[in-house]
C-alpha positions in Angstrom: -4.4 -38.6 -24.4 -5.3 -37.4 -27.9 -4.0 -34.1 -29.1 -6.8 -31.6 -30.0 -7.0 -30.9 -33.7 -6.2 -27.4 -34.9 -9.1 -25.2 -35.7 -9.6 -24.8 -39.4 -8.7 -21.4 -40.9 -11.6 -18.8 -40.6 -11.8 -15.5 -42.2 -12.3 -13.1 -39.2 -13.2 -9.5 -39.8 -11.2 -7.2 -37.4 -12.3 -4.0 -38.9 -14.4 -3.0 -35.9 -12.0 -4.4 -33.3 -10.6 -2.2 -30.5 -7.2 -2.4 -28.9 -7.0 -3.2 -25.2 -7.9 -5.8 -22.8 -11.1 -7.8 -23.2 -11.9 -7.7 -19.5 -11.9 -4.2 -18.1 -9.7 -3.5 -15.1 -11.2 -2.6 -11.7 -11.4 1.2 -11.3 -8.7 2.5 -9.1 -6.2 -0.2 -10.0 -3.3 -0.1 -12.4 -1.6 -3.1 -14.0 2.2 -3.0 -13.5 5.2 -5.2 -13.7 7.2 -5.4 -10.5 10.2 -7.5 -9.3 9.8 -9.0 -5.9 12.1 -11.4 -3.9 11.2 -15.0 -4.3 10.7 -15.2 -0.5 8.0 -12.5 -0.6 6.1 -14.3 -3.4 6.4 -17.7 -1.7 5.2 -16.2 1.6 2.0 -14.8 0.1 1.4 -17.9 -2.1 1.7 -20.2 0.9 -0.7 -17.9 2.8 -3.2 -18.4 0.0 -2.7 -22.1 0.0 -3.2 -22.4 3.8 -6.4 -20.4 3.5 -7.6 -22.7 0.7 -8.6 -19.8 -1.6 -7.6 -16.3 -2.6 -5.2 -14.4 -4.7 -1.6 -13.8 -3.6 -1.4 -10.6 -5.6 -4.4 -9.2 -3.6 -2.7 -10.2 -0.4 0.4 -8.3 -1.4 -1.8 -5.3 -2.3 -3.5 -5.5 1.1 -0.2 -5.7 2.9 1.1 -2.6 1.1 -2.1 -0.7 1.9 -1.9 -1.7 5.5 1.7 -0.4 5.6 0.6 2.9 4.1 -2.2 3.2 6.6 0.1 2.3 9.5 2.6 4.9 8.4 -0.2 7.5 8.2 -1.4 6.6 11.7 2.2 6.8 13.1 2.7 10.2 11.5 -0.6 11.5 13.0 0.4 10.2 16.4 3.8 11.8 16.1 2.2 15.1 15.1 -0.2 15.1 18.1 2.7 14.3 20.5 4.8 17.1 19.0 1.8 19.5 19.4 1.1 18.4 22.9 4.8 18.6 24.0 5.4 22.0 22.4 3.5 24.0 25.1 5.2 21.9 27.8 8.6 22.8 26.4 7.6 26.5 26.3 6.6 26.6 30.0 10.0 25.8 31.5 11.5 28.6 29.5 8.9 31.0 30.7 9.4 29.9 34.3 13.1 30.4 34.1 12.7 33.9 32.8 10.4 34.8 35.7 12.9 33.4 38.2 15.7 35.3 36.6 13.7 38.6 36.8 12.7 37.9 40.4 16.3 37.3 41.4 17.6 40.4 39.7 14.8 42.7 41.2 
């Protein structure tokens, strides 16, 4: 295979150039650098390979969003259970006080 020849020197005017990425990021997303275990990355990359298409980074993002949503649902369920059980807990105390008053009188 033949090596491509280097492009000849061109005088390029950068006076109107702007800093930043050429391709704009999707709104609502932030580019970060993160360290993940190799096993995590391999899991998501293999999932993309098995599917035949996709982006492993999007799969990681989706998994994190699902975790957040699951936590929110669990917290909501716990709150409802607490609210439903709180009147039930108050009733036995009220019943006991009525019994105590009835026995004394």
